[in-house]
C-alpha positions in Angstrom: 5.7 -32.6 -15.3 7.2 -29.9 -17.5 3.8 -28.0 -17.4 3.8 -28.0 -13.6 7.4 -26.7 -13.4 6.6 -23.9 -15.8 3.5 -23.0 -13.8 5.5 -22.8 -10.6 8.1 -20.6 -12.2 5.4 -18.3 -13.6 3.7 -18.0 -10.2 7.0 -17.4 -8.4 7.9 -14.7 -10.9 4.5 -13.0 -10.5 4.9 -13.1 -6.7 8.4 -11.6 -6.8 7.2 -8.9 -9.2 4.3 -8.0 -6.8 6.8 -7.8 -3.9 8.9 -5.4 -5.9 6.0 -3.0 -6.0 5.3 -3.4 -2.3 5.2 -0.4 0.0 8.2 0.5 2.1 6.9 0.6 5.7 10.1 2.4 6.9 9.6 5.1 4.3 5.9 5.4 5.4 7.0 6.0 9.0 9.4 8.6 7.7 6.6 10.4 5.9 4.5 10.3 9.1 7.4 11.8 11.1 8.4 14.4 8.4 4.9 15.8 8.2 4.4 15.6 12.0 1.1 13.8 11.6 1.2 12.7 15.2 0.5 16.3 16.3 -3.1 15.8 15.3 -3.6 12.1 15.0 -1.6 11.0 18.0 1.8 9.3 18.3 0.3 5.9 17.7 -2.4 7.1 15.3 -5.1 5.9 17.6 -5.7 8.9 19.9 -6.4 12.1 17.9 -6.3 15.5 19.6 -9.9 16.1 18.5 -12.6 13.4 18.5 -13.6 14.4 15.0 -10.2 13.5 13.6 -10.1 9.9 12.4 -8.2 7.0 13.9 -5.7 5.9 11.3 -3.9 2.9 12.8 -5.2 -0.3 11.4 -7.3 1.3 8.7 -7.3 -0.3 5.3 -4.3 1.0 3.2 -6.4 1.4 0.1 -8.9 3.6 1.9 -6.1 5.8 3.4 -4.5 6.1 -0.1 -7.8 7.0 -1.6 -8.5 9.7 1.1 -5.1 11.3 0.7 -5.5 11.4 -3.1 -9.0 13.0 -2.6 -7.4 15.7 -0.5 -4.9 16.3 -3.2 -7.8 16.7 -5.8 -9.6 19.0 -3.4 -6.6 21.2 -3.1 -6.6 21.6 -6.9 -10.1 22.9 -6.8 -11.6 20.1 -8.8 -15.3 19.7 -8.6 -16.9 17.3 -6.1 -17.7 15.0 -9.0 -14.0 14.3 -9.2 -14.2 12.6 -5.8 -12.5 15.3 -3.7 -12.1 16.0 -0.1 -11.9 19.6 1.0 -10.0 20.3 4.2 -7.4 23.1 4.2 -5.2 21.4 6.8 -5.2 17.9 5.2 -4.9 19.4 1.7 -1.7 21.3 2.7 -0.1 18.1 3.9 -1.4 15.8 1.1 -0.2 18.1 -1.7 3.4 17.5 -0.4 3.1 13.7 -1.0 4.1 11.7 -4.1 2.1 8.6 -5.1 4.9 6.5 -3.6 4.7 8.5 -0.3 0.9 7.9 -0.2 1.4 4.2 -0.8 4.1 3.9 1.8 2.4 5.9 4.6 -0.9 4.2 3.9 0.7 0.8 4.2 2.6 1.8 7.4 -0.6 3.1 9.1 -2.5 -0.1 8.0 0.2 -2.2 9.6 -0.2 -0.6 13.0 -2.4 -2.2 15.7 -5.6 -0.2 16.1 -9.0 -0.3 17.6 -10.7 -0.8 14.2 -12.4 -4.1 13.9 -15.2 -5.8 12.0 -18.0 -6.7 14.4 -20.2 -9.7 13.5 
């Protein structure tokens, strides 16, 4: 019985530690508003002003974070082998973001309802 109780405490502690590192959705929305991302990607992140601009609402948070980080690397002029994205507009915005900002805005966008779906 002592073993089970210890196991429960360890799992509970791990869960609360993972929650402490969780993204702040309100801060993510604040980043979106501060950088005026809606001017290109649409107010709800589903209707961009240009069809070539991606839909962001409902996208996987890890993918969005990876993309923003790649824009940051591209802005630094790193070689393509460093997994970069080169776009002057996005690079200008991405370079203003901290790692925490990226985590928060990616989580917030991921939480939005969007037309992205897995079709089977």
